[in-house]
Backbone bond lengths (Angstrom), bond angles and torsions (degrees), N, CA, C in turn:
res aa  C-N    CA-C-N  psi(-1)  N-CA   C-N-CA  omega(-1)  CA-C   N-CA-C  phi
1 M - - - 1.467 - - 1.559 104.04 -
2 T 1.276 111.14 159.85 1.508 120.52 178.89 1.515 108.37 -122.11
3 S 1.274 117.11 173.27 1.428 125.23 174.19 1.498 114.49 -130.61
4 I 1.283 114.76 159.50 1.544 120.16 176.69 1.450 107.21 -135.26
5 T 1.390 114.97 158.99 1.470 122.78 173.21 1.515 106.30 -115.37
6 I 1.301 114.43 137.33 1.475 118.44 175.01 1.489 109.07 -114.09
7 R 1.305 115.06 116.25 1.477 120.05 -177.90 1.556 111.34 -99.10
8 N 1.339 110.91 155.08 1.505 118.56 174.40 1.563 112.31 63.52
9 L 1.334 116.05 33.32 1.430 120.87 174.44 1.527 107.21 -85.15
10 S 1.386 115.59 129.63 1.472 114.88 -173.68 1.553 110.16 -70.12
11 E 1.283 116.18 151.68 1.489 119.12 172.23 1.481 116.78 -57.86
12 E 1.323 113.28 -32.39 1.515 116.75 174.57 1.499 112.49 -64.98
13 T 1.265 118.04 -44.08 1.463 121.86 179.34 1.553 107.70 -63.87
14 K 1.272 117.79 -46.04 1.474 118.61 -178.08 1.528 110.02 -63.22
15 A 1.270 115.54 -39.55 1.511 118.02 179.76 1.580 111.16 -65.85
16 R 1.329 115.18 -37.27 1.493 117.93 177.93 1.526 109.06 -68.74
17 L 1.250 120.00 -40.34 1.449 122.94 179.61 1.518 109.27 -65.92
18 R 1.354 117.47 -40.85 1.492 119.08 178.84 1.545 108.94 -63.88
19 Q 1.279 118.19 -41.02 1.487 119.58 178.96 1.505 111.41 -65.06
20 Q 1.311 118.24 -40.48 1.444 122.83 178.80 1.553 110.02 -64.80
21 A 1.369 114.54 -40.62 1.465 118.92 178.57 1.520 110.81 -64.02
22 A 1.370 117.11 -45.61 1.433 122.00 177.98 1.523 111.88 -58.13
23 A 1.313 115.42 -42.03 1.464 121.46 -179.43 1.538 112.08 -65.37
24 S 1.287 118.40 -25.57 1.448 123.06 179.56 1.514 111.44 -97.97
25 G 1.342 113.08 5.27 1.538 115.59 177.14 1.516 113.49 72.61
26 R 1.325 116.72 23.04 1.484 119.81 179.21 1.519 111.67 -119.93
27 S 1.324 112.90 164.49 1.496 117.41 169.05 1.537 109.35 -74.91
28 L 1.334 114.19 162.10 1.490 119.92 177.40 1.517 106.78 -54.71
29 E 1.334 116.91 -51.66 1.487 121.99 -171.54 1.562 107.49 -60.86
30 A 1.328 119.91 -46.77 1.462 120.45 -178.81 1.512 110.49 -64.32
31 Y 1.262 118.67 -40.49 1.470 123.20 -179.93 1.542 111.83 -63.35
32 V 1.294 116.71 -48.89 1.445 120.26 -179.73 1.578 111.31 -67.95
33 R 1.378 116.32 -33.98 1.431 118.47 171.81 1.478 113.10 -60.10
34 T 1.306 116.78 -39.55 1.509 119.34 176.49 1.508 111.94 -66.84
35 L 1.339 115.68 -42.10 1.498 118.14 177.83 1.518 111.51 -60.54
36 L 1.301 119.32 -41.54 1.431 123.57 179.21 1.497 112.14 -68.69
37 D 1.339 119.47 -38.89 1.451 121.05 171.41 1.451 113.93 -61.42
38 Q 1.280 120.85 -40.93 1.434 124.04 179.88 1.516 110.00 -70.40
39 A 1.300 118.84 -40.14 1.495 121.00 178.03 1.506 110.50 -66.37
40 A 1.336 119.57 -30.67 1.457 122.52 175.83 1.506 113.00 -83.06
41 G 1.270 116.45 -3.97 1.540 118.60 178.45 1.444 112.58 83.76
42 A 1.344 119.38 15.10 1.481 119.63 176.57 1.500 107.98 -78.71
43 P 1.360 115.70 148.58 1.513 119.36 -179.51 1.501 104.59 -72.17
44 D 1.331 113.61 148.92 1.473 121.55 175.84 1.487 108.67 -78.12
45 P 1.415 117.93 121.46 1.429 117.73 -179.93 1.528 115.15 -64.28
46 A 1.294 114.90 154.34 1.455 116.05 175.05 1.535 112.48 -58.14
47 P 1.380 118.03 147.02 1.437 118.20 -178.42 1.565 114.28 -52.47
48 A 1.346 117.15 -37.51 1.423 118.85 -179.46 1.543 113.60 -65.03
49 A 1.381 112.28 -27.47 1.478 117.31 -177.20 1.552 109.72 -79.54
50 R 1.340 116.72 -25.47 1.467 120.38 173.13 1.534 116.79 -76.78
51 F 1.316 115.81 -19.40 1.463 118.85 -169.10 1.481 117.60 -49.38
52 P 1.305 121.24 -53.09 1.444 118.03 -174.63 1.531 111.28 -64.38
53 Y 1.400 115.38 -36.91 1.438 119.63 -176.60 1.483 111.46 -71.92
54 D 1.283 121.71 -37.20 1.483 126.00 173.35 1.494 109.78 -62.07
55 L 1.362 118.15 -43.01 1.469 119.00 -179.01 1.484 110.65 -69.01
56 V 1.281 119.24 -38.57 1.508 119.74 179.52 1.526 109.85 -66.18
57 A 1.385 118.50 -35.83 1.442 122.04 -178.18 1.554 110.56 -69.14
58 L 1.353 118.84 -15.37 1.496 119.27 -179.82 1.531 112.63 -76.47
59 V 1.249 118.32 -20.84 1.493 121.48 -169.50 1.453 110.71 -120.41
60 E 1.366 114.57 149.33 1.434 121.88 171.19 1.527 115.82 -81.66
61 P 1.227 122.92 152.60 1.450 119.67 178.96 1.495 113.22 -53.67
62 G 1.394 116.88 129.41 1.378 121.26 -178.28 1.490 115.98 85.80
63 E 1.317 117.14 -3.77 1.462 120.21 175.26 1.507 111.27 -84.17
64 D 1.311 113.21 145.82 1.539 121.19 -175.94 1.614 105.93 -79.39
65 I 1.324 116.45 127.46 1.372 122.48 -176.23 1.529 113.65 -90.79
66 E 1.277 118.17 -13.65 1.493 123.25 179.92 1.498 112.00 -56.47
67 P 1.375 118.09 -48.29 1.556 115.08 -179.44 1.501 112.93 -57.25
68 L 1.377 116.21 -38.05 1.446 118.18 -177.98 1.539 109.45 -66.06
69 I 1.308 117.76 -42.07 1.410 118.73 -178.46 1.554 112.55 -63.44
70 A 1.361 115.05 -41.81 1.458 122.20 179.72 1.564 106.68 -64.66
71 E 1.328 117.86 -43.06 1.458 120.48 -178.93 1.500 114.17 -63.20
72 R 1.276 118.09 -32.48 1.507 122.99 -176.73 1.508 111.94 -97.74
73 D 1.319 117.88 -3.13 1.493 122.85 -174.97 1.519 108.43 -74.67
74 D 1.353 114.19 112.59 1.460 122.05 177.10 1.561 106.97 -94.07
75 R 1.288 115.10 105.98 1.414 118.80 -179.79 1.555 109.56 -76.43
76 Q 1.273 112.76 139.88 1.490 118.52 176.27 1.476 108.31 -80.75
77 R 1.350 116.76 136.64 1.416 120.21 176.14 1.482 112.75 -68.78
78 P 1.351 120.94 144.60 1.369 120.88 179.99 1.513 114.19 -62.93
79 V 1.325 117.41 143.86 1.450 120.76 -175.56 1.548 107.08 -94.68
80 E 1.315 111.74 127.01 1.534 117.24 177.25 1.572 107.38 -88.97
81 L 1.302 111.95 130.19 1.451 118.88 179.35 1.551 111.12 -106.78
């Protein structure tokens, strides 16, 4: 994979993108990556295929990921038989 730098992006645009990313449950980086893929005509990968990349985008280098996993862990209610 490669990376790009976007210069002269207004703070207002960045704030709107961050809000849209949060509303979709993604990091800003993952959200903008999807927007760029869609603009370039690339097919949207299946949600399972994005999983490790979205998870990595949530944390800073050296940050512990376990609290994020626990925070987002939706436990299934026990099934009564």
